C-alpha positions as CSV (number, residue, x, y, z in Angstrom):
1,M,-62.0,35.2,0.9
2,R,-62.0,38.0,-1.5
3,C,-61.7,35.3,-4.5
4,Q,-64.7,33.1,-3.3
5,K,-66.8,36.6,-3.0
6,L,-65.9,37.0,-6.9
7,K,-66.6,33.6,-7.6
8,L,-63.2,33.8,-9.3
9,A,-61.3,30.7,-10.9
10,V,-58.5,30.0,-8.5
11,T,-55.8,27.7,-8.9
12,Y,-56.1,24.8,-6.3
13,I,-53.6,21.4,-5.5
14,G,-55.8,19.0,-4.0
15,D,-57.7,20.6,-1.6
16,I,-55.3,23.4,-0.9
17,F,-55.6,26.8,-2.6
18,V,-52.4,28.0,-4.1
19,G,-53.6,31.1,-6.0
20,A,-51.2,33.1,-3.6
21,L,-48.0,32.0,-2.2
22,A,-46.5,34.8,0.2
23,Y,-43.1,34.6,1.4
24,T,-41.6,37.9,2.9
25,D,-42.0,40.3,0.4
26,D,-42.4,38.2,-2.4
27,L,-45.8,37.1,-3.7
28,I,-46.9,34.3,-6.2
29,L,-50.3,34.1,-7.9
30,T,-51.2,31.7,-10.1
31,A,-54.3,31.6,-11.9
32,P,-55.6,29.0,-14.6
33,S,-56.5,31.8,-16.8
34,A,-55.4,35.2,-18.3
35,N,-58.7,36.4,-17.3
36,A,-58.4,35.2,-13.6
37,L,-54.9,36.3,-13.5
38,W,-56.4,40.3,-14.2
39,K,-58.5,39.8,-12.0
40,M,-56.5,38.8,-8.9
41,L,-54.0,41.7,-10.0
42,A,-57.1,44.2,-9.7
43,I,-57.5,42.8,-6.1
44,C,-53.8,43.2,-5.5
45,D,-53.8,46.8,-6.6
46,A,-57.1,47.7,-4.3
47,Y,-55.8,46.0,-1.3
48,A,-52.2,47.9,-2.2
49,S,-54.5,51.4,-2.1
50,E,-56.5,50.8,1.0
51,Y,-53.1,49.8,3.0
52,F,-50.7,52.4,1.2
53,M,-48.5,49.9,-0.3
54,N,-47.0,50.0,-3.6
55,F,-46.2,46.9,-6.2
56,N,-43.1,47.5,-8.6
57,A,-44.0,46.4,-11.8
58,Q,-40.0,46.8,-12.6
59,E,-39.7,43.7,-10.5
60,S,-42.4,41.9,-11.5
61,K,-42.7,39.5,-14.2
62,C,-45.7,37.0,-15.7
63,M,-45.1,33.6,-16.2
64,I,-47.1,32.2,-18.7
65,V,-47.0,28.3,-19.0
66,L,-48.2,26.7,-22.1
67,P,-48.5,23.0,-23.1
68,S,-47.0,22.3,-26.2
69,S,-50.6,22.0,-28.1
70,R,-51.2,25.7,-26.9
71,R,-48.1,27.3,-28.7
72,M,-50.0,28.9,-31.1
73,L,-51.9,31.3,-28.2
74,A,-48.2,32.9,-27.5
75,P,-48.4,35.5,-29.7
76,L,-51.6,37.0,-28.7
77,L,-50.7,36.5,-24.9
78,R,-48.0,38.3,-25.5
79,K,-49.7,41.5,-26.6
80,S,-52.1,41.2,-23.1
81,A,-51.2,43.8,-20.6
82,F,-50.8,42.6,-17.6
83,K,-50.3,45.6,-15.5
84,I,-49.9,46.3,-11.0
85,G,-49.6,49.5,-10.4
86,G,-51.0,50.8,-13.5
87,K,-47.7,49.9,-14.8
88,R,-47.0,47.1,-17.4
89,M,-45.1,43.8,-16.1
90,E,-42.8,41.8,-18.7
91,I,-44.0,38.5,-19.5
92,V,-42.3,35.5,-19.7
93,F,-43.3,32.2,-21.7
94,L,-42.6,28.5,-21.0
95,L,-43.4,26.4,-23.9
96,S,-43.0,22.9,-22.2
97,S,-44.5,19.7,-22.9
98,W,-44.5,19.3,-19.0
99,A,-46.8,22.1,-18.4
100,Y,-49.2,19.1,-19.0
101,Y,-48.2,17.7,-15.3
102,M,-48.8,20.9,-13.8
């Protein structure tokens, strides 16, 4: 796996890797940090270039889940640029106390 070769912090539920979930033409990336997500998006861009694919940034969203205790990070993260295919994705926030249980 490319993520393991890059020593990228990825998301697991138990022993199951859930950093990239795919169904038909949809892809969900889960990452424990903004830095890990940027790296995963770079891997997707490299893969797309290699295999002549395109990711549509206009149909893509970046959902950031923050626990109540970290809400102060929302303005800083809102300014972050998460890009796919060189184009910025829309950022959507979920500010909820249930994020502690994820």
